[in-house]
C-alpha positions in Angstrom: 25.3 4.3 -10.3 22.3 2.0 -10.5 19.2 3.1 -12.3 15.8 2.0 -11.0 13.8 0.1 -13.5 10.1 -0.1 -14.2 8.3 -2.4 -16.6 4.8 -1.6 -18.0 3.1 -4.4 -19.9 -0.4 -4.7 -21.3 -1.7 -8.1 -20.2 -5.3 -8.4 -21.3 -7.9 -6.5 -23.2 -11.5 -7.8 -22.8 -15.0 -6.7 -21.8 -13.8 -5.9 -18.3 -11.3 -3.4 -19.6 -7.6 -3.2 -20.1 -5.2 -4.9 -17.7 -1.7 -3.5 -17.3 1.1 -4.7 -15.0 3.7 -2.5 -13.4 6.7 -4.1 -11.9 10.0 -2.9 -10.5 10.6 0.4 -8.7 8.2 3.3 -9.1 9.9 6.5 -8.0 10.3 10.1 -9.3 12.5 8.9 -12.2 10.5 5.9 -13.3 7.1 7.6 -12.8 8.1 10.1 -15.4 9.0 7.3 -17.8 5.6 5.5 -17.5 3.3 8.5 -17.0 2.9 9.3 -20.7 1.9 5.8 -21.7 -0.5 5.4 -18.7 -2.2 8.7 -19.6 -2.5 7.5 -23.2 -4.2 4.3 -22.0 -6.5 6.4 -19.8 -7.7 8.3 -22.8 -8.2 5.2 -25.0 -11.9 4.7 -24.0 -11.7 1.5 -22.0 -14.4 0.8 -19.5 -11.8 0.0 -16.8 -8.0 0.5 -16.6 -6.8 -2.3 -14.3 -3.3 -1.8 -12.9 -1.8 -5.0 -11.4 0.9 -3.8 -9.0 1.9 -7.1 -7.5 5.4 -6.8 -9.1 6.2 -3.4 -7.5 9.2 -3.8 -5.3 9.2 -0.1 -4.3 6.8 2.9 -4.7 7.5 6.3 -3.2 5.2 9.4 -3.0 6.0 10.2 -6.6 4.5 6.9 -7.7 1.4 7.4 -5.5 1.0 10.9 -6.9 1.1 9.4 -10.4 -1.8 7.1 -9.5 -3.8 10.1 -8.2 -3.2 12.1 -11.4 -4.0 9.0 -13.5 -7.2 8.4 -11.6 -8.3 12.0 -12.4 -7.5 11.5 -16.1 -9.4 8.3 -16.1 -12.5 9.8 -14.5 -12.3 12.7 -17.0 -12.4 10.3 -19.9 -15.1 8.0 -18.4 -12.7 5.2 -17.4 -12.5 3.6 -14.0 -9.0 3.1 -12.6 -8.6 -0.1 -10.4 -5.4 -0.9 -8.6 -5.0 -4.6 -8.0 -2.7 -6.7 -5.9 -1.2 -3.6 -4.3 1.8 -4.5 -2.1 1.1 -4.1 1.6 3.9 -1.4 2.0 2.4 0.6 -0.8 -1.1 0.4 0.7 0.4 1.6 4.0 2.0 4.6 2.3 -1.2 5.4 0.5 -3.1 5.4 3.8 -0.5 7.7 5.4 -0.8 10.1 2.5 -4.6 9.8 2.4 -4.5 8.6 -1.2 -6.6 5.6 -0.4 -9.6 7.9 -0.1 -9.5 8.7 -3.9 -8.0 5.5 -5.3 -9.9 2.3 -5.8 -7.9 -0.6 -4.4 -9.0 -4.1 -5.3 -8.0 -7.1 -3.2 -7.9 -10.3 -5.1 
């Protein structure tokens, strides 16, 4: 049995906010792994929480749901969530699910 892997790394912390990269596969199992850390970062008082998603090789509806919940947490704490370099397939899934209406996608 192969276990899907996800990697969460803090890349930069500056005046723009905190940049975090997610790479690997984001599914029900791995979303549960990274959710506590992402929620902790959302409450840390950064101006922006920037998630670089260029390294995602897979993201299902559980991952997209995680982004929606994280966005709500960020807004509640006065932080703006920005999703950067979102893979085309993930953008397509977000549009199908209507998540792109709530989430801020940044094209770089």
